[in-house]
N, C-alpha and C positions, 0 to 999 in steps of 0.2 A: 374514657374518651367516647364522646357521643358518636353515633352512627353517621350523622351529617358531617362532622369534622373528618371522620375517616374517609367518607365518600369524596369529600372535597379534596383531601390529600391525594387520594388515588387518581382523581380526575386531573389534578395538577401534574402528577407524575406522568400520566399517559400523554398529556399535552406536550410536556418537555421532551419525553422520549420520542414522540413522532416528529417534533420539530428538529431534534438532533439527528434523526435519520434522513431528513429531507436532503436530496442531492441538489447540487448547483447546476441548474439547466439554463442559466442565463448566457451561456456561451463563453464565460470567462472562468477558467479553471485555476485553482490554487496550484502553485508550482513549488515543490520541495527540491532541494539540491544537496548532494553528498559528494565528497571526494575521497578516493581510496588510492593508496600506493601499494603495489604488489611487486614481488620479485617473480621472475619467470619460474614456473613450477610451484609457486606457493598459492594457497587458497585463502580467501577472506570471505566472510559472510556479512551481508548487509540486510537491514530490516526496514520495512515500511508498515505503519499502522494500517490495519485492514479489518473489516467487519463482515464476515461471511453471512451473518444473519440478515443483512440488507440486500444481499445478492451481488454486492460490489466485490471486485477483485482487481489486483494489479496485474497488468500484462505488459511485457516488453514489446515495444513497437519497433520491430527490426528494420522497417523501412525508414524510420526517422532516426535510428541509432547509427553511429559511425564507429569505425575501427573494430568491428566485431571479430576480425581475424586475430586480434591480440589477446582475446580471452575466450574461455569456455564456461558455460553455465554447468558446473559440476553437479549441482543438486539444487532443488528448491522445495519449499514446503510452507506450512502454516503452523504457528504455535499459539495456542490459547493463552491469554493472560490470566493471572489469578484474580478472580472477581469475587466480591463479597457474595455470600450465600444469597440466593434469590434474585440476583441481578440478571435480568433478561437482556440479551443483545449486547453484551460487553464486547468491545473490540479485542482483537488479537494482533499478531504480527505475522506478516507474510515475509519470507526470507529467501535469499538466493546465495549459494556458495559459488563465488567467481574464482576461477583459476587463471593465472597469467600464463599465456602460451608463447608469446614473443614480445620483445620490447616495442613500445609504442603507446599511443593514447586511444582510449575508447570512451565514447559517450553513449551511455544507455539512456534511452527515453522510455518512460513507463507511463501508462494511462490507467487510471482507476475508474472502472466503469462496469456496468452489468453486461455480460456477454451477449445477451439477446437484444440490447438496445443499440443497434448498429447505426441508427440515424440521429443519435443524441451525442453531443460532445462529452468528453470525459469530465467527471465531477472534479477530479484533481489530476495533476501530472507531477512527475518526478523526473529528475535528471541525476545520473550518477556518472561522474567523471573519474575514470580509472587510468592511472599511469602505471604501466608495466615496465620494470627495469631489470637489467641483468643482475 
């Protein structure tokens, strides 16, 4: 393979990689939605795709969430996904373990943003509706 073809391939990869990392700063965020059913005392884990290499992370917006008295965030974390060797910037999954504490409905609102960009709207948003029953 000639050096020019290899350089062109590398340039195309870098261009696609940078375009894929660009955030949506147009003021319109993509919204994902999930629904969970829990029994009081049980725990369920939910996941959202996240990419730490871009600086973005999911945060629960407690002011926009409702019914937080029915659940507890028992644990949270980040799991890397299995990426092919040499793939730089592969996304992982951010997760939360939610425990039902009392019967009722909870709506968690989550924002995907860089913590230091306080004057920029979230690139994405997510909503998790949780119904806790006896």
